C-alpha positions as CSV (number, residue, x, y, z in Angstrom):
1,X,80.2,48.5,81.0
2,X,80.9,46.3,84.0
3,X,80.3,43.6,82.4
4,X,82.5,44.2,79.2
5,X,85.3,45.0,80.9
6,X,85.1,41.6,83.5
7,X,84.2,39.7,80.0
8,X,87.6,41.3,78.2
9,X,89.7,40.6,81.7
10,X,88.9,37.1,81.3
11,X,90.7,37.2,78.0
12,X,93.5,38.8,79.2
13,X,92.4,42.2,78.1
14,X,92.6,45.5,79.5
15,X,90.5,48.1,78.7
16,X,90.9,52.1,77.8
17,X,87.8,53.6,77.1
18,X,87.2,56.6,74.6
19,X,85.8,59.6,76.1
20,X,84.8,63.4,74.5
21,X,86.5,66.2,76.7
22,X,83.2,68.3,76.5
23,X,83.3,71.9,77.7
24,X,82.2,75.0,76.3
25,X,84.5,74.8,73.6
26,X,83.2,71.7,72.4
27,X,79.8,70.8,71.0
28,X,80.7,67.5,69.3
29,X,77.8,65.2,70.0
30,X,79.8,62.1,70.6
31,X,79.2,60.3,74.2
32,X,80.0,60.5,77.0
33,X,79.6,63.9,77.5
34,X,80.4,66.2,80.6
35,X,82.1,63.6,82.3
36,X,85.6,65.2,81.8
37,X,85.4,68.9,81.9
38,X,84.7,69.6,85.5
39,X,86.4,68.3,88.7
40,X,83.4,66.8,90.2
41,X,82.2,65.0,87.5
42,X,85.3,64.1,86.5
43,X,86.4,62.7,89.8
44,X,83.4,60.7,90.3
45,X,83.0,59.3,86.7
46,X,87.3,58.1,87.3
47,X,86.5,56.5,90.9
48,X,83.7,54.1,89.3
49,X,85.9,53.3,86.5
50,X,88.7,52.6,88.5
51,X,86.0,50.0,90.3
52,X,85.3,48.4,87.4
53,X,89.0,47.5,86.6
54,X,89.2,50.4,83.4
55,X,92.6,50.8,83.1
56,X,92.5,53.9,81.0
57,X,91.0,56.9,79.0
58,X,91.2,58.3,75.5
59,X,90.1,61.7,76.0
60,X,89.1,63.4,72.7
61,X,88.1,67.0,70.8
62,X,90.4,69.7,72.4
63,X,90.0,73.3,72.1
64,X,92.9,74.8,70.6
65,X,96.0,75.9,72.7
66,X,94.4,78.3,75.0
67,X,95.2,78.2,78.8
68,X,92.2,76.8,80.1
69,X,92.5,74.1,77.4
70,X,96.3,73.5,78.7
71,X,95.4,73.6,82.6
72,X,92.6,70.9,81.3
73,X,95.1,68.6,80.3
74,X,96.8,68.5,83.1
75,X,93.6,68.3,85.3
76,X,92.5,65.3,83.6
77,X,96.3,64.0,84.0
78,X,96.7,64.8,87.9
79,X,93.0,63.0,88.4
80,X,93.8,60.5,86.5
81,X,96.8,59.5,88.2
82,X,95.0,59.4,91.6
83,X,92.8,56.8,90.5
84,X,94.9,54.7,88.7
85,X,94.2,55.6,85.4
86,X,96.8,56.2,82.0
87,X,95.5,58.6,79.5
88,X,95.7,59.3,75.6
89,X,95.1,62.3,74.4
90,X,93.1,62.9,70.9
91,X,91.9,65.6,68.8
92,X,95.3,67.5,71.4
93,X,98.0,69.3,70.5
94,X,102.0,68.2,70.7
95,X,103.1,66.9,73.7
96,X,105.2,69.1,75.9
97,X,107.4,66.8,78.4
98,X,104.2,65.4,79.4
99,X,106.0,62.4,79.9
100,X,108.2,63.8,82.4
101,X,105.6,65.2,84.3
102,X,103.1,62.9,84.9
103,X,103.8,59.2,85.1
104,X,100.2,57.8,83.7
105,X,100.7,59.9,80.3
106,X,100.8,57.8,77.4
107,X,100.6,59.3,74.1
108,X,98.7,62.2,72.1
109,X,97.3,62.2,68.6
110,X,98.2,65.3,67.3
111,X,99.1,64.5,64.0
112,X,96.2,63.9,60.9
113,X,96.1,60.4,62.0
114,X,95.1,57.1,60.4
115,X,91.6,57.8,60.6
116,X,91.6,60.3,57.6
117,X,93.0,57.2,55.5
118,X,89.5,55.9,56.1
119,X,87.5,59.0,55.3
120,X,90.0,60.5,52.3
121,X,91.1,58.6,49.6
122,X,93.8,61.7,49.2
123,X,95.0,60.8,52.6
124,X,95.7,57.3,51.9
125,X,97.4,58.3,48.6
126,X,100.0,60.5,50.3
127,X,100.3,57.7,53.1
128,X,103.9,56.4,52.3
129,X,105.0,59.6,51.4
130,X,103.9,61.2,54.9
131,X,105.5,58.2,56.3
132,X,108.6,59.4,55.5
133,X,108.0,63.0,57.0
134,X,106.8,62.0,60.4
135,X,109.7,60.6,62.0
136,X,111.7,63.6,61.1
137,X,109.0,66.0,62.2
138,X,106.2,64.9,64.7
139,X,107.1,61.9,66.3
140,X,110.3,63.6,67.0
141,X,108.7,65.7,69.4
142,X,106.9,62.8,71.8
143,X,105.0,59.7,71.6
144,X,102.6,59.9,68.4
145,X,99.4,58.1,68.5
146,X,98.8,57.4,64.4
147,X,97.3,54.2,64.8
148,X,99.1,52.6,62.0
149,X,99.3,49.2,60.2
150,X,96.0,48.5,57.7
151,X,96.2,45.2,56.1
152,X,92.7,45.6,54.2
153,X,93.2,46.5,50.8
154,X,89.8,48.7,51.0
155,X,89.6,50.1,54.3
156,X,86.4,49.2,55.8
157,X,85.5,45.3,57.4
158,X,83.6,44.1,54.4
159,X,86.4,45.5,51.6
160,X,83.4,45.9,49.4
161,X,83.8,49.5,49.8
162,X,85.9,52.1,51.4
163,X,89.2,53.9,50.2
164,X,92.0,51.8,48.3
165,X,95.5,50.9,49.8
166,X,98.7,51.4,47.6
167,X,100.8,51.0,50.2
168,X,102.3,47.0,50.7
169,X,101.2,44.9,53.7
170,X,104.9,44.9,54.6
171,X,105.4,49.0,54.5
172,X,102.1,48.8,57.1
173,X,104.1,46.1,59.0
174,X,107.2,48.3,59.3
175,X,105.0,51.3,60.4
176,X,104.2,49.8,63.4
177,X,107.9,50.2,64.5
178,X,108.6,53.5,62.2
179,X,106.1,55.3,64.5
180,X,106.7,55.2,68.5
181,X,104.0,55.2,70.8
182,X,103.8,53.7,74.2
183,X,100.5,52.0,72.9
184,X,99.5,51.2,69.2
185,X,96.1,51.3,68.1
186,X,96.9,48.8,65.1
187,X,94.1,49.4,62.1
188,X,93.1,45.7,61.9
189,X,89.9,43.9,61.4
190,X,88.8,40.6,62.3
191,X,89.0,39.1,59.0
192,X,93.3,40.4,58.9
193,X,93.5,37.6,61.3
194,X,92.3,34.5,59.0
195,X,93.7,36.4,55.4
196,X,97.1,37.0,56.7
197,X,100.0,34.9,57.2
198,X,100.6,33.5,60.6
199,X,104.1,35.2,60.9
200,X,102.4,38.3,59.8
201,X,100.0,38.4,63.4
202,X,103.0,36.8,65.4
203,X,104.9,39.9,64.7
204,X,102.5,42.0,65.5
205,X,101.9,40.2,68.7
206,X,105.3,40.6,70.0
207,X,106.1,43.9,68.5
208,X,107.4,46.1,71.2
209,X,105.9,49.7,72.1
210,X,108.7,50.9,74.2
211,X,112.0,51.2,73.2
212,X,115.5,51.0,75.1
213,X,117.4,53.1,71.8
214,X,116.5,54.3,68.5
215,X,118.9,55.3,65.8
216,X,118.8,56.9,62.4
217,X,120.0,54.6,59.6
218,X,119.3,56.1,56.4
219,X,116.6,58.3,54.4
220,X,115.4,61.6,53.1
221,X,112.1,63.3,53.9
222,X,110.0,62.7,50.8
223,X,111.8,59.8,49.6
224,X,112.4,56.9,51.9
225,X,113.2,56.3,55.7
226,X,115.3,53.8,57.5
227,X,115.0,53.9,61.6
228,X,116.0,51.3,64.2
229,X,115.2,50.4,67.6
230,X,116.1,48.4,70.0
231,X,114.1,47.2,72.7
232,X,116.4,44.5,75.3
233,X,119.0,42.8,73.3
234,X,116.6,42.6,70.0
235,X,117.0,45.5,66.8
236,X,113.6,46.2,65.0
237,X,114.6,48.0,61.9
238,X,112.0,49.4,59.8
239,X,112.2,50.6,56.2
240,X,109.8,52.6,54.2
241,X,109.3,53.7,50.9
242,X,107.4,57.1,50.0
243,X,107.8,57.2,46.5
244,X,105.8,55.6,43.4
245,X,108.9,53.4,42.4
246,X,110.4,49.9,43.4
247,X,114.2,51.1,45.2
248,X,117.2,48.8,45.9
249,X,119.9,50.5,48.4
250,X,122.2,49.0,51.1
251,X,121.9,50.1,54.1
252,X,124.6,50.0,57.5
253,X,123.6,47.8,60.4
254,X,126.9,48.1,62.4
255,X,125.1,46.8,65.5
256,X,123.9,43.1,63.6
257,X,127.3,42.6,61.3
258,X,127.8,39.2,60.7
259,X,124.3,38.0,62.4
260,X,121.6,36.3,61.0
261,X,118.4,38.0,61.7
262,X,114.7,37.6,59.8
263,X,113.7,39.7,56.8
264,X,110.1,40.4,56.1
265,X,109.8,41.7,52.7
266,X,107.7,42.6,49.4
267,X,106.6,40.1,47.7
268,X,105.3,40.9,44.1
269,X,101.8,40.9,44.5
270,X,102.6,43.5,47.5
271,X,101.6,40.9,50.1
272,X,104.7,40.0,52.9
273,X,107.2,37.9,52.4
274,X,109.9,36.6,55.0
275,X,113.3,34.9,55.0
276,X,116.7,34.2,57.1
277,X,119.5,36.7,55.9
278,X,123.1,37.1,57.2
279,X,123.8,40.6,57.4
280,X,127.5,41.2,56.0
281,X,130.5,41.7,58.3
282,X,131.0,45.0,57.2
283,X,127.3,45.4,58.7
284,X,125.9,46.1,55.0
285,X,122.3,44.5,54.3
286,X,120.6,45.2,50.4
287,X,117.3,46.4,50.8
288,X,114.6,45.9,47.5
289,X,111.1,47.7,48.4
290,X,108.6,47.9,45.7
291,X,106.8,51.0,45.3
292,X,105.3,52.2,48.3
293,X,106.9,49.0,49.8
294,X,108.9,48.1,53.0
295,X,111.2,46.1,55.0
296,X,111.1,45.1,58.6
297,X,114.3,43.5,60.0
298,X,114.3,41.7,63.1
299,X,117.4,40.2,65.1
300,X,119.9,40.3,67.7
């Protein structure tokens, strides 16, 4: 592991490691086990992780919301803060103000997240619909580590087997902005780097994960949703269609009125296209979304 971290750092990449939260509540076989469930083992492990340059942990498989479990969450955060490690929780409860209590708390899963898109076709069939629900429900509570953005047509690396995606590529790009989490674990595979146009890869590279302002633009749960987020001076506007029919509608973007913006849109084959458009002086812009499609607007 020390060699891996050194190699990653040499490429300008920091490392977050996955850990099992094992204790009496959890007989999951995934390792490392029995490293996070007691203070002596946890602190010893964290000291070693700090020494080899690991930057954070994703701790998984928590057992309900009992007092003992809530205490474990906070003990992990407290100890990790002493060793300069940031924390993501998976298989976890919803966050309840931890981002204000602990400077090293990053995000929580606490949602039926994207791994289920790989495991179950039904989850993938409902992916677009659920994308119009989560911004109003789970993500309104706090950071949500859904792990968005899948660009394979079948959700496996070789694309010969696996669940079949019905959403468009632009829909998937839009979820990187629609779902808020200070760390976004994109669901990409190496072949995407060669298969996708360069503007898609560049967009993912520059996509912010922290925001200075968020605005509801339009939408109804179960139908479609448009959310605008600002990072410094740049607005990112994400729109997704949760229904199995194409849609055309106008949105109001007063903060971009009269400005030229980059619009990523649905091409007829479901791939992503891009063009420069000008928002009207009244702030209106027309979007055309395919069934289970999306749009992403970037401008200032």
